C-alpha positions as CSV (number, residue, x, y, z in Angstrom):
1,M,-34.7,-49.9,5.4
2,L,-35.0,-52.2,8.4
3,V,-32.1,-54.4,9.6
4,S,-33.0,-58.1,9.6
5,M,-33.1,-59.8,12.9
6,A,-33.6,-63.4,13.9
7,S,-37.1,-64.7,13.2
8,N,-38.1,-64.5,16.9
9,Q,-37.1,-60.8,17.2
10,Q,-38.6,-57.6,15.7
11,A,-36.7,-55.7,13.0
12,R,-34.6,-52.9,14.3
13,P,-34.4,-49.5,12.5
14,A,-31.2,-48.6,10.7
15,I,-29.1,-45.4,11.1
16,G,-31.2,-42.4,10.2
17,E,-34.5,-44.0,10.9
18,L,-37.0,-43.4,13.7
19,A,-36.8,-45.9,16.5
20,K,-38.5,-46.4,19.8
21,D,-36.7,-47.2,23.0
22,Q,-39.2,-49.7,24.4
23,K,-37.7,-49.4,27.9
24,T,-38.4,-45.7,28.2
25,G,-41.1,-45.2,25.5
26,R,-39.0,-42.4,23.9
27,I,-38.8,-42.1,20.1
28,G,-35.8,-40.7,18.2
29,L,-33.5,-41.0,15.3
30,V,-30.9,-43.8,15.3
31,M,-27.4,-42.2,15.2
32,G,-25.2,-45.3,15.5
33,E,-24.5,-48.5,17.4
34,I,-21.5,-49.3,19.6
35,G,-20.9,-52.2,21.9
36,G,-24.5,-53.6,22.1
37,R,-26.0,-50.1,22.6
38,V,-27.9,-48.0,20.1
39,Q,-27.4,-44.2,20.2
40,I,-30.7,-42.4,19.6
41,R,-31.2,-38.6,19.3
42,P,-34.6,-37.0,20.1
43,V,-36.5,-36.1,16.9
44,S,-36.7,-32.4,17.9
45,G,-33.0,-32.3,18.6
46,G,-31.1,-32.5,21.9
47,I,-28.8,-34.9,23.7
48,K,-28.5,-38.5,22.5
49,W,-29.2,-41.4,24.8
50,D,-28.1,-45.0,24.7
51,A,-30.5,-47.9,24.5
52,M,-29.8,-51.6,24.7
53,T,-30.2,-53.2,21.2
54,G,-32.9,-55.5,22.5
55,D,-35.0,-52.5,23.7
56,V,-35.0,-50.8,20.3
57,A,-37.7,-51.3,17.7
58,A,-39.5,-49.5,14.9
59,P,-42.3,-47.3,16.3
60,K,-45.8,-48.1,15.4
61,A,-47.4,-46.0,12.6
62,R,-49.3,-43.9,15.1
63,E,-46.2,-43.2,17.2
64,E,-44.2,-42.2,14.2
65,L,-46.9,-39.9,13.0
66,S,-47.1,-38.3,16.4
67,A,-43.3,-37.8,16.6
68,R,-43.2,-36.2,13.1
69,L,-46.2,-34.0,13.9
70,A,-44.5,-32.8,17.2
71,V,-41.4,-31.8,15.2
72,K,-43.6,-29.9,12.6
73,N,-45.4,-28.1,15.4
74,N,-42.2,-27.1,17.1
75,N,-40.7,-25.9,13.9
76,S,-43.7,-23.7,13.2
77,R,-43.5,-22.1,16.6
78,V,-39.9,-21.1,16.0
79,G,-40.5,-19.9,12.5
80,L,-38.9,-22.7,10.5
């Protein structure tokens, strides 16, 4: 589910969905939003980071596939 934005802005992913921080190029899961910032956690786990709401967008299909594949590869290396 994507959160609706003004017509001149892109849709922003909701909590639990993959998102891209366009400022850094990093992709992660949206964990929440506080005070104009979105908290994003790396898909492979790790420390959350904050991104400005205007810098967060849904990743392109290729970027999402790449992120999901990286998680699968990492899980297979550690035996999950």
